[in-house]
mmCIF file of the N, C-alpha and C atoms, coordinates in Angstrom:
data_MODEL
# 
_entry.id   MODEL 
# 
loop_
_atom_site.group_PDB 
_atom_site.id 
_atom_site.type_symbol 
_atom_site.label_atom_id 
_atom_site.label_alt_id 
_atom_site.label_comp_id 
_atom_site.label_asym_id 
_atom_site.label_entity_id 
_atom_site.label_seq_id 
_atom_site.pdbx_PDB_ins_code 
_atom_site.Cartn_x 
_atom_site.Cartn_y 
_atom_site.Cartn_z 
_atom_site.occupancy 
_atom_site.B_iso_or_equiv 
_atom_site.pdbx_formal_charge 
_atom_site.auth_seq_id 
_atom_site.auth_comp_id 
_atom_site.auth_asym_id 
_atom_site.auth_atom_id 
_atom_site.pdbx_PDB_model_num 
ATOM 1   N N  . MET A 1 1  ? 7.938   -6.052  -6.813  1.00 0.00 ? 1  MET A N  1 
ATOM 2   C CA . MET A 1 1  ? 6.732   -5.308  -6.469  1.00 0.00 ? 1  MET A CA 1 
ATOM 3   C C  . MET A 1 1  ? 6.848   -4.677  -5.074  1.00 0.00 ? 1  MET A C  1 
ATOM 4   N N  . PHE A 1 2  ? 7.471   -5.402  -4.136  1.00 0.00 ? 2  PHE A N  1 
ATOM 5   C CA . PHE A 1 2  ? 7.614   -4.870  -2.776  1.00 0.00 ? 2  PHE A CA 1 
ATOM 6   C C  . PHE A 1 2  ? 8.376   -3.547  -2.784  1.00 0.00 ? 2  PHE A C  1 
ATOM 7   N N  . GLU A 1 3  ? 9.494   -3.494  -3.505  1.00 0.00 ? 3  GLU A N  1 
ATOM 8   C CA . GLU A 1 3  ? 10.314  -2.274  -3.513  1.00 0.00 ? 3  GLU A CA 1 
ATOM 9   C C  . GLU A 1 3  ? 9.551   -1.101  -4.120  1.00 0.00 ? 3  GLU A C  1 
ATOM 10  N N  . LYS A 1 4  ? 8.790   -1.359  -5.188  1.00 0.00 ? 4  LYS A N  1 
ATOM 11  C CA . LYS A 1 4  ? 8.006   -0.306  -5.831  1.00 0.00 ? 4  LYS A CA 1 
ATOM 12  C C  . LYS A 1 4  ? 6.940   0.212   -4.861  1.00 0.00 ? 4  LYS A C  1 
ATOM 13  N N  . LEU A 1 5  ? 6.239   -0.718  -4.212  1.00 0.00 ? 5  LEU A N  1 
ATOM 14  C CA . LEU A 1 5  ? 5.208   -0.329  -3.256  1.00 0.00 ? 5  LEU A CA 1 
ATOM 15  C C  . LEU A 1 5  ? 5.830   0.441   -2.088  1.00 0.00 ? 5  LEU A C  1 
ATOM 16  N N  . LYS A 1 6  ? 6.964   -0.023  -1.630  1.00 0.00 ? 6  LYS A N  1 
ATOM 17  C CA . LYS A 1 6  ? 7.656   0.631   -0.514  1.00 0.00 ? 6  LYS A CA 1 
ATOM 18  C C  . LYS A 1 6  ? 7.976   2.087   -0.855  1.00 0.00 ? 6  LYS A C  1 
ATOM 19  N N  . SER A 1 7  ? 8.464   2.332   -2.049  1.00 0.00 ? 7  SER A N  1 
ATOM 20  C CA . SER A 1 7  ? 8.810   3.710   -2.410  1.00 0.00 ? 7  SER A CA 1 
ATOM 21  C C  . SER A 1 7  ? 7.563   4.588   -2.482  1.00 0.00 ? 7  SER A C  1 
ATOM 22  N N  . ILE A 1 8  ? 6.441   4.021   -2.911  1.00 0.00 ? 8  ILE A N  1 
ATOM 23  C CA . ILE A 1 8  ? 5.193   4.789   -2.948  1.00 0.00 ? 8  ILE A CA 1 
ATOM 24  C C  . ILE A 1 8  ? 4.695   5.043   -1.526  1.00 0.00 ? 8  ILE A C  1 
ATOM 25  N N  . ILE A 1 9  ? 4.766   4.036   -0.669  1.00 0.00 ? 9  ILE A N  1 
ATOM 26  C CA . ILE A 1 9  ? 4.348   4.190   0.730   1.00 0.00 ? 9  ILE A CA 1 
ATOM 27  C C  . ILE A 1 9  ? 5.107   5.341   1.383   1.00 0.00 ? 9  ILE A C  1 
ATOM 28  N N  . LEU A 1 10 ? 6.403   5.431   1.110   1.00 0.00 ? 10 LEU A N  1 
ATOM 29  C CA . LEU A 1 10 ? 7.231   6.464   1.738   1.00 0.00 ? 10 LEU A CA 1 
ATOM 30  C C  . LEU A 1 10 ? 6.844   7.876   1.291   1.00 0.00 ? 10 LEU A C  1 
ATOM 31  N N  . ASN A 1 11 ? 6.085   7.991   0.187   1.00 0.00 ? 11 ASN A N  1 
ATOM 32  C CA . ASN A 1 11 ? 5.578   9.297   -0.237  1.00 0.00 ? 11 ASN A CA 1 
ATOM 33  C C  . ASN A 1 11 ? 4.385   9.738   0.611   1.00 0.00 ? 11 ASN A C  1 
ATOM 34  N N  . TYR A 1 12 ? 3.748   8.798   1.284   1.00 0.00 ? 12 TYR A N  1 
ATOM 35  C CA . TYR A 1 12 ? 2.505   9.090   2.002   1.00 0.00 ? 12 TYR A CA 1 
ATOM 36  C C  . TYR A 1 12 ? 2.662   9.234   3.511   1.00 0.00 ? 12 TYR A C  1 
ATOM 37  N N  . VAL A 1 13 ? 3.615   8.541   4.075   1.00 0.00 ? 13 VAL A N  1 
ATOM 38  C CA . VAL A 1 13 ? 3.781   8.605   5.534   1.00 0.00 ? 13 VAL A CA 1 
ATOM 39  C C  . VAL A 1 13 ? 5.240   8.860   5.872   1.00 0.00 ? 13 VAL A C  1 
ATOM 40  N N  . GLU A 1 14 ? 5.437   9.490   7.010   1.00 0.00 ? 14 GLU A N  1 
ATOM 41  C CA . GLU A 1 14 ? 6.795   9.801   7.436   1.00 0.00 ? 14 GLU A CA 1 
ATOM 42  C C  . GLU A 1 14 ? 7.282   8.742   8.408   1.00 0.00 ? 14 GLU A C  1 
ATOM 43  N N  . VAL A 1 15 ? 7.835   7.685   7.839   1.00 0.00 ? 15 VAL A N  1 
ATOM 44  C CA . VAL A 1 15 ? 8.425   6.611   8.636   1.00 0.00 ? 15 VAL A CA 1 
ATOM 45  C C  . VAL A 1 15 ? 9.796   6.316   8.057   1.00 0.00 ? 15 VAL A C  1 
ATOM 46  N N  . GLU A 1 16 ? 10.629  5.667   8.854   1.00 0.00 ? 16 GLU A N  1 
ATOM 47  C CA . GLU A 1 16 ? 11.934  5.253   8.351   1.00 0.00 ? 16 GLU A CA 1 
ATOM 48  C C  . GLU A 1 16 ? 11.724  4.141   7.321   1.00 0.00 ? 16 GLU A C  1 
ATOM 49  N N  . GLU A 1 17 ? 12.578  4.108   6.317   1.00 0.00 ? 17 GLU A N  1 
ATOM 50  C CA . GLU A 1 17 ? 12.469  3.100   5.261   1.00 0.00 ? 17 GLU A CA 1 
ATOM 51  C C  . GLU A 1 17 ? 12.450  1.679   5.833   1.00 0.00 ? 17 GLU A C  1 
ATOM 52  N N  . ASN A 1 18 ? 13.234  1.444   6.893   1.00 0.00 ? 18 ASN A N  1 
ATOM 53  C CA . ASN A 1 18 ? 13.311  0.089   7.465   1.00 0.00 ? 18 ASN A CA 1 
ATOM 54  C C  . ASN A 1 18 ? 12.037  -0.313  8.212   1.00 0.00 ? 18 ASN A C  1 
ATOM 55  N N  . GLN A 1 19 ? 11.116  0.636   8.428   1.00 0.00 ? 19 GLN A N  1 
ATOM 56  C CA . GLN A 1 19 ? 9.846   0.308   9.073   1.00 0.00 ? 19 GLN A CA 1 
ATOM 57  C C  . GLN A 1 19 ? 8.847   -0.298  8.080   1.00 0.00 ? 19 GLN A C  1 
ATOM 58  N N  . VAL A 1 20 ? 9.102   -0.098  6.796   1.00 0.00 ? 20 VAL A N  1 
ATOM 59  C CA . VAL A 1 20 ? 8.202   -0.636  5.768   1.00 0.00 ? 20 VAL A CA 1 
ATOM 60  C C  . VAL A 1 20 ? 8.648   -2.060  5.465   1.00 0.00 ? 20 VAL A C  1 
ATOM 61  N N  . THR A 1 21 ? 8.044   -2.992  6.180   1.00 0.00 ? 21 THR A N  1 
ATOM 62  C CA . THR A 1 21 ? 8.358   -4.415  6.025   1.00 0.00 ? 21 THR A CA 1 
ATOM 63  C C  . THR A 1 21 ? 7.117   -5.124  5.496   1.00 0.00 ? 21 THR A C  1 
ATOM 64  N N  . PRO A 1 22 ? 7.260   -6.347  4.990   1.00 0.00 ? 22 PRO A N  1 
ATOM 65  C CA . PRO A 1 22 ? 6.070   -7.069  4.524   1.00 0.00 ? 22 PRO A CA 1 
ATOM 66  C C  . PRO A 1 22 ? 5.010   -7.230  5.612   1.00 0.00 ? 22 PRO A C  1 
ATOM 67  N N  . GLU A 1 23 ? 5.432   -7.342  6.870   1.00 0.00 ? 23 GLU A N  1 
ATOM 68  C CA . GLU A 1 23 ? 4.500   -7.557  7.976   1.00 0.00 ? 23 GLU A CA 1 
ATOM 69  C C  . GLU A 1 23 ? 3.860   -6.268  8.480   1.00 0.00 ? 23 GLU A C  1 
ATOM 70  N N  . ALA A 1 24 ? 4.400   -5.117  8.068   1.00 0.00 ? 24 ALA A N  1 
ATOM 71  C CA . ALA A 1 24 ? 3.903   -3.832  8.580   1.00 0.00 ? 24 ALA A CA 1 
ATOM 72  C C  . ALA A 1 24 ? 2.447   -3.618  8.183   1.00 0.00 ? 24 ALA A C  1 
ATOM 73  N N  . ARG A 1 25 ? 1.648   -3.188  9.175   1.00 0.00 ? 25 ARG A N  1 
ATOM 74  C CA . ARG A 1 25 ? 0.241   -2.888  8.920   1.00 0.00 ? 25 ARG A CA 1 
ATOM 75  C C  . ARG A 1 25 ? 0.126   -1.406  8.557   1.00 0.00 ? 25 ARG A C  1 
ATOM 76  N N  . PHE A 1 26 ? -0.672  -1.123  7.540   1.00 0.00 ? 26 PHE A N  1 
ATOM 77  C CA . PHE A 1 26 ? -0.774  0.257   7.054   1.00 0.00 ? 26 PHE A CA 1 
ATOM 78  C C  . PHE A 1 26 ? -1.217  1.234   8.129   1.00 0.00 ? 26 PHE A C  1 
ATOM 79  N N  . MET A 1 27 ? -2.303  0.940   8.805   1.00 0.00 ? 27 MET A N  1 
ATOM 80  C CA . MET A 1 27 ? -2.847  1.886   9.788   1.00 0.00 ? 27 MET A CA 1 
ATOM 81  C C  . MET A 1 27 ? -2.055  1.863   11.099  1.00 0.00 ? 27 MET A C  1 
ATOM 82  N N  . GLU A 1 28 ? -1.931  0.679   11.687  1.00 0.00 ? 28 GLU A N  1 
ATOM 83  C CA . GLU A 1 28 ? -1.358  0.573   13.022  1.00 0.00 ? 28 GLU A CA 1 
ATOM 84  C C  . GLU A 1 28 ? 0.140   0.840   13.064  1.00 0.00 ? 28 GLU A C  1 
ATOM 85  N N  . ASP A 1 29 ? 0.889   0.309   12.089  1.00 0.00 ? 29 ASP A N  1 
ATOM 86  C CA . ASP A 1 29 ? 2.350   0.416   12.137  1.00 0.00 ? 29 ASP A CA 1 
ATOM 87  C C  . ASP A 1 29 ? 2.896   1.604   11.350  1.00 0.00 ? 29 ASP A C  1 
ATOM 88  N N  . LEU A 1 30 ? 2.269   1.913   10.225  1.00 0.00 ? 30 LEU A N  1 
ATOM 89  C CA . LEU A 1 30 ? 2.812   2.958   9.356   1.00 0.00 ? 30 LEU A CA 1 
ATOM 90  C C  . LEU A 1 30 ? 2.086   4.296   9.497   1.00 0.00 ? 30 LEU A C  1 
ATOM 91  N N  . GLY A 1 31 ? 0.963   4.293   10.206  1.00 0.00 ? 31 GLY A N  1 
ATOM 92  C CA . GLY A 1 31 ? 0.278   5.562   10.466  1.00 0.00 ? 31 GLY A CA 1 
ATOM 93  C C  . GLY A 1 31 ? -0.569  6.091   9.326   1.00 0.00 ? 31 GLY A C  1 
ATOM 94  N N  . PHE A 1 32 ? -0.975  5.213   8.418   1.00 0.00 ? 32 PHE A N  1 
ATOM 95  C CA . PHE A 1 32 ? -1.852  5.645   7.329   1.00 0.00 ? 32 PHE A CA 1 
ATOM 96  C C  . PHE A 1 32 ? -3.214  6.037   7.880   1.00 0.00 ? 32 PHE A C  1 
ATOM 97  N N  . THR A 1 33 ? -3.830  7.048   7.263   1.00 0.00 ? 33 THR A N  1 
ATOM 98  C CA . THR A 1 33 ? -5.246  7.332   7.500   1.00 0.00 ? 33 THR A CA 1 
ATOM 99  C C  . THR A 1 33 ? -6.000  6.662   6.357   1.00 0.00 ? 33 THR A C  1 
ATOM 100 N N  . SER A 1 34 ? -7.295  6.570   6.471   1.00 0.00 ? 34 SER A N  1 
ATOM 101 C CA . SER A 1 34 ? -8.092  5.999   5.379   1.00 0.00 ? 34 SER A CA 1 
ATOM 102 C C  . SER A 1 34 ? -7.877  6.805   4.105   1.00 0.00 ? 34 SER A C  1 
ATOM 103 N N  . PHE A 1 35 ? -7.802  8.119   4.250   1.00 0.00 ? 35 PHE A N  1 
ATOM 104 C CA . PHE A 1 35 ? -7.599  8.982   3.084   1.00 0.00 ? 35 PHE A CA 1 
ATOM 105 C C  . PHE A 1 35 ? -6.246  8.702   2.435   1.00 0.00 ? 35 PHE A C  1 
ATOM 106 N N  . ASP A 1 36 ? -5.186  8.574   3.250   1.00 0.00 ? 36 ASP A N  1 
ATOM 107 C CA . ASP A 1 36 ? -3.855  8.266   2.715   1.00 0.00 ? 36 ASP A CA 1 
ATOM 108 C C  . ASP A 1 36 ? -3.895  6.968   1.917   1.00 0.00 ? 36 ASP A C  1 
ATOM 109 N N  . PHE A 1 37 ? -4.551  5.968   2.501   1.00 0.00 ? 37 PHE A N  1 
ATOM 110 C CA . PHE A 1 37 ? -4.597  4.645   1.885   1.00 0.00 ? 37 PHE A CA 1 
ATOM 111 C C  . PHE A 1 37 ? -5.313  4.706   0.535   1.00 0.00 ? 37 PHE A C  1 
ATOM 112 N N  . MET A 1 38 ? -6.463  5.378   0.497   1.00 0.00 ? 38 MET A N  1 
ATOM 113 C CA . MET A 1 38 ? -7.215  5.477   -0.755  1.00 0.00 ? 38 MET A CA 1 
ATOM 114 C C  . MET A 1 38 ? -6.442  6.293   -1.798  1.00 0.00 ? 38 MET A C  1 
ATOM 115 N N  . SER A 1 39 ? -5.759  7.331   -1.360  1.00 0.00 ? 39 SER A N  1 
ATOM 116 C CA . SER A 1 39 ? -4.939  8.131   -2.278  1.00 0.00 ? 39 SER A CA 1 
ATOM 117 C C  . SER A 1 39 ? -3.817  7.287   -2.865  1.00 0.00 ? 39 SER A C  1 
ATOM 118 N N  . MET A 1 40 ? -3.193  6.480   -2.005  1.00 0.00 ? 40 MET A N  1 
ATOM 119 C CA . MET A 1 40 ? -2.120  5.597   -2.471  1.00 0.00 ? 40 MET A CA 1 
ATOM 120 C C  . MET A 1 40 ? -2.658  4.597   -3.494  1.00 0.00 ? 40 MET A C  1 
ATOM 121 N N  . LEU A 1 41 ? -3.844  4.049   -3.245  1.00 0.00 ? 41 LEU A N  1 
ATOM 122 C CA . LEU A 1 41 ? -4.425  3.103   -4.198  1.00 0.00 ? 41 LEU A CA 1 
ATOM 123 C C  . LEU A 1 41 ? -4.638  3.756   -5.555  1.00 0.00 ? 41 LEU A C  1 
ATOM 124 N N  . GLY A 1 42 ? -5.088  4.999   -5.541  1.00 0.00 ? 42 GLY A N  1 
ATOM 125 C CA . GLY A 1 42 ? -5.267  5.730   -6.799  1.00 0.00 ? 42 GLY A CA 1 
ATOM 126 C C  . GLY A 1 42 ? -3.953  5.879   -7.547  1.00 0.00 ? 42 GLY A C  1 
ATOM 127 N N  . GLU A 1 43 ? -2.897  6.194   -6.820  1.00 0.00 ? 43 GLU A N  1 
ATOM 128 C CA . GLU A 1 43 ? -1.576  6.325   -7.446  1.00 0.00 ? 43 GLU A CA 1 
ATOM 129 C C  . GLU A 1 43 ? -1.107  4.978   -8.000  1.00 0.00 ? 43 GLU A C  1 
ATOM 130 N N  . LEU A 1 44 ? -1.351  3.910   -7.252  1.00 0.00 ? 44 LEU A N  1 
ATOM 131 C CA . LEU A 1 44 ? -0.959  2.574   -7.715  1.00 0.00 ? 44 LEU A CA 1 
ATOM 132 C C  . LEU A 1 44 ? -1.699  2.198   -8.993  1.00 0.00 ? 44 LEU A C  1 
ATOM 133 N N  . GLU A 1 45 ? -2.983  2.542   -9.063  1.00 0.00 ? 45 GLU A N  1 
ATOM 134 C CA . GLU A 1 45 ? -3.755  2.248   -10.276 1.00 0.00 ? 45 GLU A CA 1 
ATOM 135 C C  . GLU A 1 45 ? -3.124  2.924   -11.485 1.00 0.00 ? 45 GLU A C  1 
ATOM 136 N N  . GLU A 1 46 ? -2.754  4.196   -11.314 1.00 0.00 ? 46 GLU A N  1 
ATOM 137 C CA . GLU A 1 46 ? -2.131  4.937   -12.420 1.00 0.00 ? 46 GLU A CA 1 
ATOM 138 C C  . GLU A 1 46 ? -0.759  4.369   -12.758 1.00 0.00 ? 46 GLU A C  1 
ATOM 139 N N  . GLU A 1 47 ? 0.049   4.180   -11.735 1.00 0.00 ? 47 GLU A N  1 
ATOM 140 C CA . GLU A 1 47 ? 1.432   3.734   -11.904 1.00 0.00 ? 47 GLU A CA 1 
ATOM 141 C C  . GLU A 1 47 ? 1.518   2.344   -12.555 1.00 0.00 ? 47 GLU A C  1 
ATOM 142 N N  . LEU A 1 48 ? 0.653   1.434   -12.104 1.00 0.00 ? 48 LEU A N  1 
ATOM 143 C CA . LEU A 1 48 ? 0.725   0.045   -12.565 1.00 0.00 ? 48 LEU A CA 1 
ATOM 144 C C  . LEU A 1 48 ? -0.277  -0.268  -13.670 1.00 0.00 ? 48 LEU A C  1 
ATOM 145 N N  . GLU A 1 49 ? -1.114  0.743   -14.003 1.00 0.00 ? 49 GLU A N  1 
ATOM 146 C CA . GLU A 1 49 ? -2.142  0.571   -15.032 1.00 0.00 ? 49 GLU A CA 1 
ATOM 147 C C  . GLU A 1 49 ? -3.031  -0.633  -14.744 1.00 0.00 ? 49 GLU A C  1 
ATOM 148 N N  . VAL A 1 50 ? -3.572  -0.655  -13.528 1.00 0.00 ? 50 VAL A N  1 
ATOM 149 C CA . VAL A 1 50 ? -4.485  -1.713  -13.099 1.00 0.00 ? 50 VAL A CA 1 
ATOM 150 C C  . VAL A 1 50 ? -5.716  -1.053  -12.481 1.00 0.00 ? 50 VAL A C  1 
ATOM 151 N N  . GLU A 1 51 ? -6.757  -1.855  -12.306 1.00 0.00 ? 51 GLU A N  1 
ATOM 152 C CA . GLU A 1 51 ? -7.941  -1.370  -11.602 1.00 0.00 ? 51 GLU A CA 1 
ATOM 153 C C  . GLU A 1 51 ? -8.055  -2.135  -10.296 1.00 0.00 ? 51 GLU A C  1 
ATOM 154 N N  . ILE A 1 52 ? -8.096  -1.394  -9.208  1.00 0.00 ? 52 ILE A N  1 
ATOM 155 C CA . ILE A 1 52 ? -8.141  -1.992  -7.881  1.00 0.00 ? 52 ILE A CA 1 
ATOM 156 C C  . ILE A 1 52 ? -9.588  -2.062  -7.412  1.00 0.00 ? 52 ILE A C  1 
ATOM 157 N N  . ASP A 1 53 ? -9.998  -3.240  -7.012  1.00 0.00 ? 53 ASP A N  1 
ATOM 158 C CA . ASP A 1 53 ? -11.341 -3.449  -6.475  1.00 0.00 ? 53 ASP A CA 1 
ATOM 159 C C  . ASP A 1 53 ? -11.393 -2.842  -5.072  1.00 0.00 ? 53 ASP A C  1 
ATOM 160 N N  . GLN A 1 54 ? -12.255 -1.837  -4.894  1.00 0.00 ? 54 GLN A N  1 
ATOM 161 C CA . GLN A 1 54 ? -12.302 -1.108  -3.617  1.00 0.00 ? 54 GLN A CA 1 
ATOM 162 C C  . GLN A 1 54 ? -12.678 -2.019  -2.448  1.00 0.00 ? 54 GLN A C  1 
ATOM 163 N N  . GLN A 1 55 ? -13.556 -2.984  -2.686  1.00 0.00 ? 55 GLN A N  1 
ATOM 164 C CA . GLN A 1 55 ? -13.952 -3.882  -1.591  1.00 0.00 ? 55 GLN A CA 1 
ATOM 165 C C  . GLN A 1 55 ? -12.807 -4.796  -1.187  1.00 0.00 ? 55 GLN A C  1 
ATOM 166 N N  . LYS A 1 56 ? -12.059 -5.298  -2.180  1.00 0.00 ? 56 LYS A N  1 
ATOM 167 C CA . LYS A 1 56 ? -10.902 -6.141  -1.850  1.00 0.00 ? 56 LYS A CA 1 
ATOM 168 C C  . LYS A 1 56 ? -9.839  -5.297  -1.163  1.00 0.00 ? 56 LYS A C  1 
ATOM 169 N N  . ALA A 1 57 ? -9.656  -4.083  -1.637  1.00 0.00 ? 57 ALA A N  1 
ATOM 170 C CA . ALA A 1 57 ? -8.647  -3.194  -1.049  1.00 0.00 ? 57 ALA A CA 1 
ATOM 171 C C  . ALA A 1 57 ? -8.974  -2.887  0.409   1.00 0.00 ? 57 ALA A C  1 
ATOM 172 N N  . ALA A 1 58 ? -10.250 -2.821  0.738   1.00 0.00 ? 58 ALA A N  1 
ATOM 173 C CA . ALA A 1 58 ? -10.655 -2.512  2.108   1.00 0.00 ? 58 ALA A CA 1 
ATOM 174 C C  . ALA A 1 58 ? -10.215 -3.605  3.078   1.00 0.00 ? 58 ALA A C  1 
ATOM 175 N N  . GLY A 1 59 ? -9.974  -4.819  2.574   1.00 0.00 ? 59 GLY A N  1 
ATOM 176 C CA . GLY A 1 59 ? -9.542  -5.915  3.429   1.00 0.00 ? 59 GLY A CA 1 
ATOM 177 C C  . GLY A 1 59 ? -8.039  -6.034  3.578   1.00 0.00 ? 59 GLY A C  1 
ATOM 178 N N  . ILE A 1 60 ? -7.315  -5.190  2.880   1.00 0.00 ? 60 ILE A N  1 
ATOM 179 C CA . ILE A 1 60 ? -5.853  -5.246  2.931   1.00 0.00 ? 60 ILE A CA 1 
ATOM 180 C C  . ILE A 1 60 ? -5.361  -4.547  4.197   1.00 0.00 ? 60 ILE A C  1 
ATOM 181 N N  . ARG A 1 61 ? -4.594  -5.275  4.989   1.00 0.00 ? 61 ARG A N  1 
ATOM 182 C CA . ARG A 1 61 ? -4.082  -4.717  6.249   1.00 0.00 ? 61 ARG A CA 1 
ATOM 183 C C  . ARG A 1 61 ? -2.561  -4.534  6.246   1.00 0.00 ? 61 ARG A C  1 
ATOM 184 N N  . THR A 1 62 ? -1.844  -5.456  5.599   1.00 0.00 ? 62 THR A N  1 
ATOM 185 C CA . THR A 1 62 ? -0.374  -5.402  5.647   1.00 0.00 ? 62 THR A CA 1 
ATOM 186 C C  . THR A 1 62 ? 0.213   -5.104  4.275   1.00 0.00 ? 62 THR A C  1 
ATOM 187 N N  . VAL A 1 63 ? 1.465   -4.718  4.294   1.00 0.00 ? 63 VAL A N  1 
ATOM 188 C CA . VAL A 1 63 ? 2.179   -4.443  3.046   1.00 0.00 ? 63 VAL A CA 1 
ATOM 189 C C  . VAL A 1 63 ? 2.218   -5.707  2.185   1.00 0.00 ? 63 VAL A C  1 
ATOM 190 N N  . GLN A 1 64 ? 2.473   -6.869  2.795   1.00 0.00 ? 64 GLN A N  1 
ATOM 191 C CA . GLN A 1 64 ? 2.534   -8.113  2.022   1.00 0.00 ? 64 GLN A CA 1 
ATOM 192 C C  . GLN A 1 64 ? 1.188   -8.443  1.380   1.00 0.00 ? 64 GLN A C  1 
ATOM 193 N N  . GLU A 1 65 ? 0.093   -8.196  2.095   1.00 0.00 ? 65 GLU A N  1 
ATOM 194 C CA . GLU A 1 65 ? -1.229  -8.428  1.504   1.00 0.00 ? 65 GLU A CA 1 
ATOM 195 C C  . GLU A 1 65 ? -1.421  -7.540  0.275   1.00 0.00 ? 65 GLU A C  1 
ATOM 196 N N  . ALA A 1 66 ? -0.936  -6.312  0.347   1.00 0.00 ? 66 ALA A N  1 
ATOM 197 C CA . ALA A 1 66 ? -1.036  -5.398  -0.795  1.00 0.00 ? 66 ALA A CA 1 
ATOM 198 C C  . ALA A 1 66 ? -0.193  -5.906  -1.961  1.00 0.00 ? 66 ALA A C  1 
ATOM 199 N N  . VAL A 1 67 ? 1.021   -6.360  -1.669  1.00 0.00 ? 67 VAL A N  1 
ATOM 200 C CA . VAL A 1 67 ? 1.900   -6.904  -2.709  1.00 0.00 ? 67 VAL A CA 1 
ATOM 201 C C  . VAL A 1 67 ? 1.240   -8.106  -3.377  1.00 0.00 ? 67 VAL A C  1 
ATOM 202 N N  . ASP A 1 68 ? 0.710   -9.024  -2.564  1.00 0.00 ? 68 ASP A N  1 
ATOM 203 C CA . ASP A 1 68 ? 0.062   -10.219 -3.108  1.00 0.00 ? 68 ASP A CA 1 
ATOM 204 C C  . ASP A 1 68 ? -1.115  -9.845  -3.997  1.00 0.00 ? 68 ASP A C  1 
ATOM 205 N N  . TYR A 1 69 ? -1.913  -8.898  -3.529  1.00 0.00 ? 69 TYR A N  1 
ATOM 206 C CA . TYR A 1 69 ? -3.087  -8.477  -4.316  1.00 0.00 ? 69 TYR A CA 1 
ATOM 207 C C  . TYR A 1 69 ? -2.647  -7.835  -5.635  1.00 0.00 ? 69 TYR A C  1 
ATOM 208 N N  . LEU A 1 70 ? -1.677  -6.931  -5.581  1.00 0.00 ? 70 LEU A N  1 
ATOM 209 C CA . LEU A 1 70 ? -1.214  -6.253  -6.799  1.00 0.00 ? 70 LEU A CA 1 
ATOM 210 C C  . LEU A 1 70 ? -0.611  -7.237  -7.787  1.00 0.00 ? 70 LEU A C  1 
ATOM 211 N N  . GLU A 1 71 ? 0.111   -8.227  -7.277  1.00 0.00 ? 71 GLU A N  1 
ATOM 212 C CA . GLU A 1 71 ? 0.714   -9.226  -8.178  1.00 0.00 ? 71 GLU A CA 1 
ATOM 213 C C  . GLU A 1 71 ? -0.344  -10.109 -8.819  1.00 0.00 ? 71 GLU A C  1 
ATOM 214 N N  . SER A 1 72 ? -1.520  -10.216 -8.191  1.00 0.00 ? 72 SER A N  1 
ATOM 215 C CA . SER A 1 72 ? -2.584  -11.058 -8.752  1.00 0.00 ? 72 SER A CA 1 
ATOM 216 C C  . SER A 1 72 ? -3.345  -10.353 -9.880  1.00 0.00 ? 72 SER A C  1 
ATOM 217 N N  . LEU A 1 73 ? -3.141  -9.042  -10.017 1.00 0.00 ? 73 LEU A N  1 
ATOM 218 C CA . LEU A 1 73 ? -3.900  -8.289  -11.035 1.00 0.00 ? 73 LEU A CA 1 
ATOM 219 C C  . LEU A 1 73 ? -3.351  -8.474  -12.435 1.00 0.00 ? 73 LEU A C  1 
# 
């Protein structure tokens, strides 16, 4: 799941691949805007055929938190 999420993240922000680590924070470390983050969630819903709870998603700060949440769906 991490590798899949990483490849999607790289479509949204211009960072080096090695910067996308489990500990990386979407806003502070990777430079996501709120719009980027919500757009990415929409793509993840389509790609993984899941429904993401917007309130739970709002609490996600790091790549690992996103991986854990997606794996729980």
